[in-house]
Steps between C-alpha positions, in 0.01 A plus 500: 500500500784369713825645633812296579809612697815308576790545741811298560568359839883526464531782743334296769678177428846533349476137358297661228696738267351633175707721267347728241481229224319260739254766609425584136464130417260459794292798394487375142391148608238655727354699225479215255345277756234759608438601141411133416192510740435859585485737208389807707792478739737774597840415655646767729875482595655738764746784455840363434372166409841467317802730517675570177868602472424757221215659315570272206427194708197674649353563153575152377329347814203730479456411128521125580237523767274686276553235226401217750195712596400506136541126443335411825206739440522672854547835653823579676628773741855479620802695634865495398785664685822612328839520657671778318858464618626488144369853445603658827814305592386459869256313704166672526135406562331314216239678293156348470280470203134380451336323202160392404377317195188310391557206282830647384376848425696758698289728719752631753870492421812582710308728735707620799393628836373861481368776713329671218124475474511508113722199488282304757196581279652291227528192714143368452477216232233267375588143561220328319181598693698636796613862535802510726724780628862397555693658791829439652512431873700809585233712323252414785709739715450795269206742484435466133396127471159540658380790271626308188301186596198704587511673155560169322219300677664154436342161581820412682824649622809284457782601730840354403720476799845350585461403867158455648301760699575619845318739734633801302301380195167512674398853461590518128337163432182607677475814304540319157281198611212734595494613137538164330564133599879478542739205464871532633729249318843455637795273532536261795766700671549473880372798684479612854137518621320446166134583496204318335304693233159395387451349163334736249131548583294255295791255433556172670860361526626134479849441606741226390813410716849405392825647364283726283187645670209558265188687594190492284246777557141454358218743495227414745156525364374659821784755512594404857845585625758239585842492657830324432803483721796678354764260616 
């Protein structure tokens, strides 16, 4: 079992600019490439991996990513944000949604951040041989995430964030990570005083550099912990 994440460097280097279509194309190419040699792979994309102008675009893009997951034969977890100015007629914060599918089969669909334990209890999915609980970064600051993870007893917790972790994340992350190995996946946004979080216990990361940063996590046979620099 392998996990792959990707982040775009455009926020650190303005010479690289990727719009939604380019981001979707990169994700599709990555799935196809990985699926050709690693059939047990799961690709995890951060919250707001793409930002859609409407729920219609959101649904079309989610269906398209699931279709590529099916053809590539890989698992996929991803986040889409929706700018809803067409509904409200004014500028407002985007809404975030999470998705998970395995070889095209939808397991979690348009889930949004919640403070309800019953909703969080529905976030654990089977990605092949991996049971994973999907959370949003903001849910680490609530009191209901840890009990939901404790009840689900997943193999791994996948936290989808926009920006990377700071010191404010540490207590919530520690509470979840104590219950199950936890991976925070986020965009490459510039932050003040970012912190480095450990890689999930029992997983070893390998990092590629360039306009698109890809990290591959593989399970370690001895279960030893490893670390990866967040930026």
